[in-house]
C-alpha positions in Angstrom: 104.0 87.7 107.9 100.7 88.0 106.0 97.7 89.8 107.6 94.0 90.2 106.4 91.7 93.0 106.6 88.0 93.0 105.8 86.3 96.0 104.1 82.7 96.3 104.2 81.2 99.3 102.0 77.6 100.5 101.6 76.4 100.7 98.0 73.9 103.2 96.3 72.6 102.4 92.8 74.6 104.5 90.1 77.4 105.4 92.6 80.8 104.0 92.4 82.7 103.6 95.7 86.2 102.9 96.5 86.3 99.2 97.9 89.8 99.1 98.9 92.4 101.7 99.0 95.9 101.3 97.2 98.4 99.1 99.1 101.6 98.0 97.4 102.1 95.2 100.1 98.7 93.5 98.9 99.1 89.8 98.0 95.5 88.9 97.4 92.0 90.3 97.2 88.8 88.3 97.6 85.5 90.0 96.7 82.4 88.3 98.1 79.1 87.7 96.1 76.2 89.8 97.3 73.2 88.1 98.9 71.1 89.8 96.2 71.8 91.5 92.8 75.0 92.1 91.0 78.0 94.5 91.3 81.0 95.3 89.3 84.4 95.8 90.5 87.2 97.7 88.7 90.5 99.6 88.9 88.8 102.4 87.2 86.8 104.9 89.3 84.6 105.6 86.2 83.3 102.0 86.3 80.0 101.3 84.6 77.6 98.4 84.5 79.3 97.4 81.3 82.9 97.9 82.3 84.6 95.9 85.1 84.3 92.4 86.6 80.8 91.2 87.3 80.0 89.8 90.6 76.5 88.0 91.0 74.5 86.9 94.0 74.8 83.0 94.4 78.0 83.1 92.6 81.5 82.3 93.8 83.8 84.8 95.6 86.3 86.3 93.1 89.9 85.8 94.2 92.6 87.9 92.7 96.2 87.0 93.4 99.7 88.8 92.7 100.6 85.9 90.5 97.3 86.3 88.3 97.0 90.0 88.4 100.6 91.5 89.0 100.8 95.0 90.2 97.1 95.8 89.4 96.6 94.4 92.8 98.4 97.4 94.3 95.9 100.0 93.1 92.5 101.1 94.4 89.5 98.9 93.6 86.0 100.3 93.1 82.6 98.8 93.2 79.4 99.9 91.4 75.9 98.1 92.0 74.1 97.1 89.0 70.9 96.2 90.5 68.8 98.1 93.1 69.0 96.3 96.5 72.5 95.0 95.8 74.5 93.6 98.7 74.3 92.1 102.0 71.4 93.5 104.3 71.5 96.4 104.1 73.3 97.2 100.6 76.9 96.1 101.6 79.6 94.2 99.9 82.9 92.8 101.5 86.4 92.6 100.0 89.0 90.8 101.9 92.6 91.9 101.4 95.7 90.1 102.5 99.0 92.0 102.7 102.6 91.5 103.6 103.9 93.2 106.7 
């Protein structure tokens, strides 16, 4: 059985946050684009505006699956806003994770 969980986190410029905790049963992750601005996602908590996967306002969601990303999907993922005001109103981003029960 596959279940999904939506995680919403608040962002502050210059501060990386844990977007999703480690989960060995995860089969997919979907990162939503922000309403405004840009944020980066990474497996590394020392994320910067130059390191990671860039997600821009107005862009497509980023979908990562086990077939594409292997066991990297199991690890914690971090987010860092690149622009002031990045996110939904107020400054939030959403990650949806699907996992096997």
